[in-house]
Every structure is written in structure tokens, then in C-alpha cells.
N, C-alpha and C positions, 0 to 999 in steps of 0.2 A: 315867611313860608314855613309850614310845619313839615319837618323831615321824618319820613317813616321808611322802614325797610320791611319787606316780607321776610319773616324768619320763623324758625321752628323752635319753640322753647324746649329746654331740657327739663324733664320732671325731676324735682327734688323730693317729692312726697308721693305716696301711693294714692293720696286723696286729691291730687291736683288734676288728674286726667278726667276730662269731660264732666267737670264738676256741676256745671249748670244743669245739664241734662240728667245727671244722677239725682240731684236735689229735686228736680221737677218730677221725676218718676217716682221718687220715694214719698213725696207728699210731706205732711207734717212729721216733725221728729228728725233726729240726727242720726243715731245709730253708728257713729264712727268714733266714739270715745275721744272727742276732740278737746281743745283748750278753751272752749267757750262756756257760757253759763249753763248750757243744757247738760254738759258732761263734767265740768270742773269740780263741783262741790264734793268734798271728801277725797279727792285724788291725792296720791302720794307719789314721790319720786326721789331717788337718792340725791343728796346734796353734798357737793364738794366745796368747802371753803378753803381757798388756797392762802399761802403766805401773802401778807400785805406788804409790798415793797414800795408803796407809793411815795412815801416821804422819808424813809429811813435810810436807804442805801441804793446804789445803783445795782443793776442786775449782775455785773461783773464781781461785785463784793459778796454776793450771796453764795454761801458755801454749806449752809445747813441742810443736811439730808432730810427729805420728807418722810414721814412715817408711812405714807401710802405711795406706792410707785404709780404715779399719775398716768403715765403714757401706757405702760404695759397692763397694769391691773385694772384700770378703770376704762380708759377710752377703747383700747383694743379688745379688752375682755367683753365689754358691753357690745361693741360693734360686732364681734364674732357671735355673740349670742343672738343678735338680730339677723345675722347671716344664716345661722342655723334654722331660724324660724321662717326663713324664706321671704324676708321683707324687701330684699333687693330685686330690681328688675332684670338683673343679669349677674353672672359670676365674673367680677372684675379680675379674679385670679387667673382666669382663662385668657385674658387679653394679651396679645403679643406685644412685647416691649423691647426696644433696642436703642442703643446709642448710635447715632449717625456719625459716620467717619468724618473727621475734620478737626480743626483747631478748637472749636467751641464745645464740642460734645453734646450737641442738641439731642434731647431724649424724644424718641417718637413711640407713640402707643397707638395700636389699631383698636379702636373701641367703637365697633359698629352699634353696639347696644344703646349708645347715647343718641342715636338718630331716631327721633320720635316720628313715626309715620301717622300723622294726623293733620287736620286742616291747618294751613299756615295762619298766623295771627298778625294783626298789625302791631308794630312796636315803634313807639315814638323815641327818637334818638336825639332830638335837638334840645331837650331840657334835662339837665342833671338833676334838678330838684323838681319833683312832682309830688302832689299831695297823696297821702295814703288813701286807698280806695278799698273799703272793706268789702265791696261786692266782688272783687277779684280775689284770686287765690292768695292767702297769706298764711303765716305759720300758726295762727290760732286754729286753723282748720285741719292741721295734721292729726293723725291718730297718736294717742299717748304712747302706743307701743313703739313709735319711731323716736321717742325721746329717750336719751341715755341718762342724764342727770341734770340737776341744777348746778350752776357754777357761780360763785361769787368770791370776792376777796374777804378774808376773815377780818375781824376788828383788831386783831393783834397779829403776831408773827407766827401763829400756830396753824398747822393744817388740821382740819377736822372733816371727817366723812360720816355723814348721817345717812344710814342706808334706807330709811323710810320716812323721808321728811314730807310734811304736807306741802302742797302747792298753794301758796298764800296769794290770792288775787290782789290784795291790798299792797303787797310789795312788788308785784309784777316781776317774778324771778327771771333771771337770764338762764337759758337752757342750752344744752348741747344735744343735737339730734343727728340722725343718720341722714346722709344724702342717698336716696334710693337709686340714684344714677351715678355711682361712684366712678371717680377717676383712678383712684388708687386705694390700696389697702387702708382701712381706718379713715376713710373720707367722711368727715362730719361738718356740721354746721354750728356755729356759735351765734345765738340769737339773743341779743341784749334786751332785757326788759320786755320779754315777748308779748305780754298782755297790754303794754301801752301802745302797741301798734304803730311804732315809729317807722317813717318812710326810710328808704335807702339813702341815708345821709350820715356821714361821720360826725360825731361830736366828741368832746373831750372825755366824757365818762365812758362811752362805748369803746373808744380806742384804748383807753387805759385797761379796760377789762380784757381786751384782745391781747394786750402786752402781758397782762398777768397770766393768761393762758399759755402764751409762748414761753414765759420764764418758768412756769410751773412744770411744763413738759420737760424742760431742762435737757433737751435733745436737739441738735442743730438740724436733724433730718425731719423734724416735725415743724412744718410751716404753716402759717395762716396767710390767707389772701383775702382781698377785698376788690369788688368790682362796683363802680358807680354806675348809675343809669347813664346810658350813652356809651359805656365801655363794657357792655355785655353782661351787666346784672339782668337777670330774667325775672326777678320778683321784687316789687317795691315795697319790701318790708325788711327793716334793718337786719343784716346778717353778714358774718364772715364765714369763710370756708377753710378747712384745714385737712391735711392728710400727711401721711408718712411716706417718704421715698428715700431710701438709703443710698442716695447719690447726690453729688453737687449739682445744682442747677447751673446751666451756662451763665446766667446773670450774676451768680454769686462769684464766678471766676473773673468777671470783668474787672480791669484796673480802674481806679478812681483818682480824681484830682481834687484835693481840698479847695473849697471856695472860701468858707468862713467858719466861724465857731460862735455859738451863742454864749451869753453870760452864764447860763446854766450848764456849760460844758459840752453842749451838743455840737458835734462836728458835722458840717454839711459838705458834701462832696458831689462832684458831677461824674457820671459814668463816662468811660472812654472806650472806644473800640468794641461798641455793641450796637446792634441795629436799632434799638429803641433808646431814645435819649431819656434820661431820668436823673433824679437826685437821690442820694444816699444819706441817710441820717444815722449817726452812731454816737454812743457815749451818753453823756448827761450825768449831772451829779446825783440825781435820783431817777427812778423809773418814771416818775411823773413829769420831770423835766423833759425827758425824751418824748413821752406821750403827748405833751402839750404842744411841743414844737411841731410834731408831725400832724396832729389833729388840727392845729390852726392852719397849717399849710393846706391840708385837705379842704377845710372849711373855705379858705380863699378860693381854691379851684371851684368848689361847689357854687359859691356866690358869683363867680365869674363865668359860670356855665361851661366849664372845661371838663370833659370826661376824663377819668383817670383810673388807674389800677394801683393797688398797694400790695407789696409782699413783705411779710414780717419774717425775717430770717434769723438764723443763728441764735435760737432761744430768746429772740426779742432784742438782741444786741444791734442788729443791723436792719434797717427798714429802707425799702426801695419805693420811691413814689414816681409813677410814670404816667404823666398826661398823654392821652392818645386821641387819635382822630380817624380810626378806620371805619367806624360806623357812619360817621359823617360823610366820608369819602364814598362809601358804599351807597348811601342814600342818594348822593349827587351823581352817581354813575361814573366815578373816577377810578374804581378798582377794576382790574382786567378780568375778563371772563374766566381765564385760566385759574385765578385765585378764587373767584366766587364759586366755581365748580367744586372746589374742595370742601365747601360748606364749613370751613373752620372759622369759628368765631373767636378771634384772638383776645381772650380775657386774661386774667392774671397768670394763669399757669402756662399758657401758650407764650405770653410775653416774657415769662421767666425762662423759657426754653424747654418746657415740657409740652410738646406738640401732640395734642390729642386728635388723631386723624380718624375720619369716619368711613373712608373708602380704602379698600385693599390696595388698589393701584397706587394710591398716594403713599401708603405705608411702604410698599415694596420699592417704590421709586424715590423714597425720601433721600435727599441730599442736603448738605449744609447750605448750598446756594439757594435751594428752594425755601428753606426755613428762613434764611436771611431776607430773601425776596418778600415773603409774607410780612415779616416783622418790620421791614423798612417802610411798609405801607401804613403801619400802625403809628409810626413815630411822628412827632411834630417835626417841622423843618428846624434847622439851626437858628434861624432868625426868630421864628415863633417860640421856640423853646427858650431862648434868652428873654424874650418878652414875658413869658409866663414865670420864669424864675424871678425876674424883677418884681412881678406882681406879688409873689409869695414872700420875698424878702421884705417888701414894703409892709405887707400884712403882719409879719412877725417882728417888724422892727429892727431889720438887719441891713447891713451894706456889705458889699463884696470887700474883702480885705485888700489893702494895698499890696501891689506887687505879686499877687497871686495869679494873675493872668497876664500873659504876654499880649502885645498889641495886635497880633494876628490870630490870637486864640490857640496857638500851638501848645501842646502839652510838654514840649521839650523843656528840660531844666526846671519844671515846676514840681510842686509837692504832690508826686504821683505815688499812689500806694498799690502795690501789686497784691492780688488776692491771696489770703492765707489758706492752706489746705485745711479742710474740716477734720476734727477729731474723729478717729474711728471708734465706733461703738459696736463691738462684736456681738454683744448680747442681743441686739435688735436686728441683726443681719440674717436671722434664721428663717424669716418669713419668706417663702418662695414667691409670694405675690408681689413683693416689693419692686423688683426689676428683673427682667429676663433679658439677658444680653446674648 
């Protein structure tokens, strides 16, 4: 049986809306300055080549200061330029945001602008891997004004910024673009090898690129997220999301219990006392060691048709992998009407504790119990989570370390790590849009 749910997709590009009708009405020609053959020849875009940390050292060892301030000068500077040009569908700085009282500090945002009032579309949720369909919206159809810059790892350890670099179709550049329906200040999309039209599935190269971006930002409040198909990805064209929020996410505060460690020095832990069950990956002798373990774990989930979300946290030093089943439950009619009425699609940001709410009554009545209730529906059961963990460990050639787990699964007297407070970065707390408590 093919599972579908009626859902309303969020627009990430100004050229996504009513695309088929617009093209039909226009007739021949494009007129949108897109990334396809009709508009691409002769196009230029800034290129940022970041430090290449793949094989030389781990992120924690990297102390060399970049000559270009990545986060402030490039991402936010270019993002603000597009904001001034009126490319966003609404002003995210006007969205109300608050911390929900309670132990976990869930963050609630009222973002009525993300609710798109157009006809519902069918969305298949029972297949994590689906072939790329060029007839549907994809990132080659965005306007070039929505692109900020090209992004790649340099061939050495030097940062280079080329302000006016040609877009080379033969090399299929990775690009950073605005999300025209932003959740927070500086909300961008990282689109690996955009012209290769890769479907929404993680591979080793794409995940390593995302870790390079997190490391280059060098700020724990700049996170990257990934949603698989079936876990509320809305476009089947490979992309990550990222934005800056000057607060700890609740998921980052959750204690963890070490399960095992790889030969490459990557520690794998299980989250405790959080409504969504997940794994945490940290360390590694090199950035590539960490990237390979996580990407291989994601590939395992994809090949076993298990939807999942990924949060890249703490400048790429901590990665949360969260298999989920909310869309499946929704399609099977197993989610309560009360939760469905909120129209909240629990993707990576919601699963991490940043609850993007679309109705004022949900925002005003937000409680920790309500947030927990929603996220508990996202999580796999304990038994299913252990099955999935075993699948991942088999795929990456690991076994659970002896004596790391008690017979009843209790975390008492085990290797439990309490979360560490994030470093304060005062220079980036001046943006009023970051959070309004």
C-alpha cells in the first residue's frame, strides 16, 4: 500500500509557487534567470573556498583564524541584502518567539507566514528514496538572485573568497541560497552539486560538505539540519538547511549515554530523557572520520526505508541522528486530531526543540507538555529504536561495547554525559531577530 498524506508544502523559492500554470501562461522562454541552460551561460556568483579539514585534523584541533568572517560577513551580509531587496515572503524578524517554561526550555515561534494557502498536494511518505523528477520544482529553477554564493572545500588549508566567480556547469557547483520562507534570521539552504540534480539522499561527499560549512561558521549557534523524504523534506533535490539562533536547542541539553566508539575515534551515544529517541556522534580523528560514520549511518537508514532527521550542532562537533515515524502514523490515521489541527510538521527544527507554530492559539497556549506530546509521536518505540540502532551498527561494522548497558537498559551507573553549556558569543547577540523572549 502506498501511503500519502494531504499536506501543504512550504515554499523555499519565489519560483516554486504555481510553477506549472506560470510556465504554461508564459509559453516559450524562461525569463526567471534560473540555473538551467536557458539562463546559465555567462553567469557569475561569489565563491567561498573554505579550509579543507577532511584528512588533516579534527574540528577540535582547528584554531587558525579565517581571513574572511564567514558567518557575519558573508552569510548574514548576503542574506540581509536579499531581505532589503524584498525577496522573502514575510519579515521573519516580526515573528513572535518565546521560551516555553519548563525543564527543557522548548522554543516556540509563531510563524503564520509559513502557512501557504494554496491547493493541497499529494505527498508520498512511504519511500525514503525516490528518483529525481525534473518536471517538479527543484533548485535549478530558482532565480539566481536567490543564490548567495558558491561553497566548496579548498584544495589546501587556505580560505579563499572569489567575489565574481563563473558558475561552471561542468563542475556542478555547490551553492548556498536563501529560504524565502525563513524560520529564523539567516535561514539558508546548502545545495550540494546543484546541477547534478541529486535526489534528497545523503552520501559521503554531501555530508562532508555540510560538516565543512558547520566548521567554517565556527559558531555553535549556527546549525545545519537535514530532513529525509518521509521525515518532512518537501523537495526531492538534495539540500541541507541552516540558520542562526542564539540559544541552546533543547536537544542539545539532553544527557547522553555512550554506547561505543569507532576505530576512527568517533564516539556514539544514545540520548536520554528526551521525547525523541536518537543517536549522537562526536569526535573522530579527522573531520572525514566523523562524516563517514554519520553518512554511512544515514545511508543505512535510507536503504532500509527509515525516515530520519539530522542536526549538525556545535560547529560540526556533535551530530544528532533521529529516525522518526510521524508521517507514517499520520498517513495511517494514528495521530490524534488535536495534534493534526496544529498543522505542525515535525521536521529537524521541531524535533530539536524549536517549535514553529502556525496558529496563534497554539503559540499562546504552548506548554512543555504539549511540545513533549507532539515529539513523543515522532519517536520510534524503544524496541524499534534498538532494532534500528542494531541495523546501523551492523552497517558501519560496530558492536555495542561490553558492560556499557545494564540488563534492564537503565542509565544508572553508566557512562552518562551531562550536556555542556555553550560558549557565549556576544558579538552575534546583537541581532534583534534572533530570539524574542
